ChimeraX commands (.cxc) that place a marker at each C-alpha (Angstrom):
marker #1 position -26.49,26.13,23.79 radius 0.5
marker #1 position -28.86,23.99,21.55 radius 0.5
marker #1 position -27.41,20.64,23.20 radius 0.5
marker #1 position -29.39,18.79,20.36 radius 0.5
marker #1 position -27.70,20.86,17.34 radius 0.5
marker #1 position -24.41,19.19,19.54 radius 0.5
marker #1 position -25.71,15.31,19.97 radius 0.5
marker #1 position -26.81,15.60,16.03 radius 0.5
marker #1 position -23.11,16.64,14.96 radius 0.5
marker #1 position -21.63,14.43,17.34 radius 0.5
marker #1 position -23.61,11.35,16.13 radius 0.5
marker #1 position -22.67,12.73,12.45 radius 0.5
marker #1 position -19.24,12.12,13.61 radius 0.5
marker #1 position -19.55,8.86,14.94 radius 0.5
marker #1 position -20.96,7.59,12.14 radius 0.5
marker #1 position -18.58,8.86,9.60 radius 0.5
marker #1 position -16.17,6.79,11.43 radius 0.5
marker #1 position -18.59,3.76,11.19 radius 0.5
marker #1 position -18.77,3.68,15.09 radius 0.5
marker #1 position -21.17,2.53,17.56 radius 0.5
marker #1 position -22.56,4.47,20.60 radius 0.5
marker #1 position -20.28,1.28,22.20 radius 0.5
marker #1 position -17.17,2.14,20.17 radius 0.5
marker #1 position -17.15,5.48,21.01 radius 0.5
marker #1 position -18.33,5.56,24.60 radius 0.5
marker #1 position -14.72,3.00,25.33 radius 0.5
marker #1 position -13.01,5.19,23.41 radius 0.5
marker #1 position -13.87,8.02,25.58 radius 0.5
marker #1 position -14.30,6.31,28.92 radius 0.5
marker #1 position -18.12,6.72,29.34 radius 0.5
marker #1 position -21.32,4.51,29.02 radius 0.5
marker #1 position -22.92,4.02,26.06 radius 0.5
marker #1 position -26.17,4.99,27.73 radius 0.5
marker #1 position -24.42,8.65,28.24 radius 0.5
marker #1 position -23.50,9.13,24.50 radius 0.5
marker #1 position -26.96,8.29,23.11 radius 0.5
marker #1 position -28.55,10.67,26.07 radius 0.5
marker #1 position -25.97,13.39,24.53 radius 0.5
marker #1 position -26.37,12.48,20.92 radius 0.5
marker #1 position -30.17,12.71,21.85 radius 0.5
marker #1 position -29.76,16.24,23.36 radius 0.5
marker #1 position -31.12,14.97,26.50 radius 0.5
marker #1 position -27.64,15.26,28.53 radius 0.5
marker #1 position -25.53,18.07,28.92 radius 0.5
marker #1 position -21.61,17.42,28.80 radius 0.5
marker #1 position -18.47,18.47,30.98 radius 0.5
marker #1 position -15.79,20.39,28.79 radius 0.5
marker #1 position -13.51,17.25,29.39 radius 0.5
marker #1 position -15.71,14.63,27.90 radius 0.5
marker #1 position -16.15,17.11,24.77 radius 0.5
marker #1 position -12.40,17.68,24.01 radius 0.5
marker #1 position -11.96,13.94,24.58 radius 0.5
marker #1 position -14.96,12.61,22.04 radius 0.5
marker #1 position -14.00,15.63,19.55 radius 0.5
marker #1 position -10.02,14.13,20.16 radius 0.5
marker #1 position -11.53,10.64,19.25 radius 0.5
marker #1 position -13.60,11.33,16.25 radius 0.5
marker #1 position -10.40,13.85,14.84 radius 0.5
marker #1 position -12.93,17.09,14.94 radius 0.5
marker #1 position -12.36,20.33,17.25 radius 0.5
marker #1 position -14.50,21.23,19.85 radius 0.5
marker #1 position -14.71,24.26,17.40 radius 0.5
marker #1 position -16.10,22.04,14.66 radius 0.5
marker #1 position -18.70,20.35,17.62 radius 0.5
marker #1 position -19.83,24.06,18.60 radius 0.5
marker #1 position -19.65,25.81,15.30 radius 0.5
marker #1 position -23.49,26.94,15.48 radius 0.5
marker #1 position -23.03,27.86,19.12 radius 0.5
marker #1 position -20.35,30.38,18.42 radius 0.5
marker #1 position -20.20,34.09,17.74 radius 0.5
marker #1 position -18.17,35.30,14.95 radius 0.5
marker #1 position -16.68,38.66,14.75 radius 0.5
marker #1 position -15.37,40.20,11.46 radius 0.5
marker #1 position -11.99,39.79,12.36 radius 0.5
marker #1 position -12.61,36.01,12.63 radius 0.5
marker #1 position -13.53,35.91,8.78 radius 0.5
marker #1 position -10.66,38.47,7.65 radius 0.5
marker #1 position -8.66,35.67,9.26 radius 0.5
marker #1 position -10.31,32.83,7.97 radius 0.5
marker #1 position -9.69,34.76,4.67 radius 0.5
marker #1 position -5.77,35.61,5.29 radius 0.5
marker #1 position -5.01,31.75,5.95 radius 0.5
marker #1 position -6.94,30.62,2.97 radius 0.5
marker #1 position -4.86,33.17,0.57 radius 0.5
marker #1 position -1.53,33.28,2.63 radius 0.5
marker #1 position 0.71,30.74,0.72 radius 0.5
marker #1 position -0.93,31.20,-2.46 radius 0.5
marker #1 position 1.34,33.56,-5.28 radius 0.5
marker #1 position 0.60,37.39,-5.69 radius 0.5
marker #1 position -1.46,36.29,-9.15 radius 0.5
marker #1 position -3.63,33.75,-7.43 radius 0.5
marker #1 position -3.92,36.34,-4.29 radius 0.5
marker #1 position -4.82,38.91,-6.96 radius 0.5
marker #1 position -7.42,36.08,-8.56 radius 0.5
marker #1 position -9.23,35.40,-5.24 radius 0.5
marker #1 position -9.64,39.54,-4.77 radius 0.5
marker #1 position -11.56,39.58,-8.22 radius 0.5
marker #1 position -13.76,36.84,-7.33 radius 0.5
marker #1 position -14.66,38.29,-3.81 radius 0.5
marker #1 position -14.97,41.97,-5.48 radius 0.5
marker #1 position -17.40,40.51,-8.45 radius 0.5
marker #1 position -19.32,38.00,-5.69 radius 0.5
marker #1 position -20.25,41.37,-3.29 radius 0.5
marker #1 position -20.65,43.17,-6.46 radius 0.5
marker #1 position -23.51,40.86,-7.67 radius 0.5
marker #1 position -24.90,40.45,-4.12 radius 0.5
marker #1 position -25.09,44.14,-3.74 radius 0.5
marker #1 position -27.17,44.75,-7.38 radius 0.5
marker #1 position -29.89,41.78,-6.30 radius 0.5
marker #1 position -30.29,43.63,-2.54 radius 0.5
marker #1 position -31.22,46.90,-4.91 radius 0.5
marker #1 position -33.76,45.60,-7.06 radius 0.5
marker link #1:1,2 radius 0.2
marker link #1:2,3 radius 0.2
marker link #1:3,4 radius 0.2
marker link #1:4,5 radius 0.2
marker link #1:5,6 radius 0.2
marker link #1:6,7 radius 0.2
marker link #1:7,8 radius 0.2
marker link #1:8,9 radius 0.2
marker link #1:9,10 radius 0.2
marker link #1:10,11 radius 0.2
marker link #1:11,12 radius 0.2
marker link #1:12,13 radius 0.2
marker link #1:13,14 radius 0.2
marker link #1:14,15 radius 0.2
marker link #1:15,16 radius 0.2
marker link #1:16,17 radius 0.2
marker link #1:17,18 radius 0.2
marker link #1:18,19 radius 0.2
marker link #1:19,20 radius 0.2
marker link #1:20,21 radius 0.2
marker link #1:21,22 radius 0.2
marker link #1:22,23 radius 0.2
marker link #1:23,24 radius 0.2
marker link #1:24,25 radius 0.2
marker link #1:25,26 radius 0.2
marker link #1:26,27 radius 0.2
marker link #1:27,28 radius 0.2
marker link #1:28,29 radius 0.2
marker link #1:29,30 radius 0.2
marker link #1:30,31 radius 0.2
marker link #1:31,32 radius 0.2
marker link #1:32,33 radius 0.2
marker link #1:33,34 radius 0.2
marker link #1:34,35 radius 0.2
marker link #1:35,36 radius 0.2
marker link #1:36,37 radius 0.2
marker link #1:37,38 radius 0.2
marker link #1:38,39 radius 0.2
marker link #1:39,40 radius 0.2
marker link #1:40,41 radius 0.2
marker link #1:41,42 radius 0.2
marker link #1:42,43 radius 0.2
marker link #1:43,44 radius 0.2
marker link #1:44,45 radius 0.2
marker link #1:45,46 radius 0.2
marker link #1:46,47 radius 0.2
marker link #1:47,48 radius 0.2
marker link #1:48,49 radius 0.2
marker link #1:49,50 radius 0.2
marker link #1:50,51 radius 0.2
marker link #1:51,52 radius 0.2
marker link #1:52,53 radius 0.2
marker link #1:53,54 radius 0.2
marker link #1:54,55 radius 0.2
marker link #1:55,56 radius 0.2
marker link #1:56,57 radius 0.2
marker link #1:57,58 radius 0.2
marker link #1:58,59 radius 0.2
marker link #1:59,60 radius 0.2
marker link #1:60,61 radius 0.2
marker link #1:61,62 radius 0.2
marker link #1:62,63 radius 0.2
marker link #1:63,64 radius 0.2
marker link #1:64,65 radius 0.2
marker link #1:65,66 radius 0.2
marker link #1:66,67 radius 0.2
marker link #1:67,68 radius 0.2
marker link #1:68,69 radius 0.2
marker link #1:69,70 radius 0.2
marker link #1:70,71 radius 0.2
marker link #1:71,72 radius 0.2
marker link #1:72,73 radius 0.2
marker link #1:73,74 radius 0.2
marker link #1:74,75 radius 0.2
marker link #1:75,76 radius 0.2
marker link #1:76,77 radius 0.2
marker link #1:77,78 radius 0.2
marker link #1:78,79 radius 0.2
marker link #1:79,80 radius 0.2
marker link #1:80,81 radius 0.2
marker link #1:81,82 radius 0.2
marker link #1:82,83 radius 0.2
marker link #1:83,84 radius 0.2
marker link #1:84,85 radius 0.2
marker link #1:85,86 radius 0.2
marker link #1:86,87 radius 0.2
marker link #1:87,88 radius 0.2
marker link #1:88,89 radius 0.2
marker link #1:89,90 radius 0.2
marker link #1:90,91 radius 0.2
marker link #1:91,92 radius 0.2
marker link #1:92,93 radius 0.2
marker link #1:93,94 radius 0.2
marker link #1:94,95 radius 0.2
marker link #1:95,96 radius 0.2
marker link #1:96,97 radius 0.2
marker link #1:97,98 radius 0.2
marker link #1:98,99 radius 0.2
marker link #1:99,100 radius 0.2
marker link #1:100,101 radius 0.2
marker link #1:101,102 radius 0.2
marker link #1:102,103 radius 0.2
marker link #1:103,104 radius 0.2
marker link #1:104,105 radius 0.2
marker link #1:105,106 radius 0.2
marker link #1:106,107 radius 0.2
marker link #1:107,108 radius 0.2
marker link #1:108,109 radius 0.2
marker link #1:109,110 radius 0.2
marker link #1:110,111 radius 0.2
marker link #1:111,112 radius 0.2
view
């Protein structure tokens, strides 16, 4: 796992909240020095600490670990399914048409 990437994401989310390291540290009951070390990628963190940080920052652990997770085809199919699930039949057809057109364009570009 690349702790520098994880730390950078944590820092980015902390700054979105306009919080200092001290403020976040207090909310998750750790030292501000530890938060700084995590953000710089100098320290690893426990799953418990990761979850507490994610909860305080209003993100999921998946959001923070996204670059580290391996995704299967089924994952992406499920994501697409969720996007179109509550849409009308007409909107679903439009989405399918757009995806088909996009891949047709990609295929054309890759064959050139």
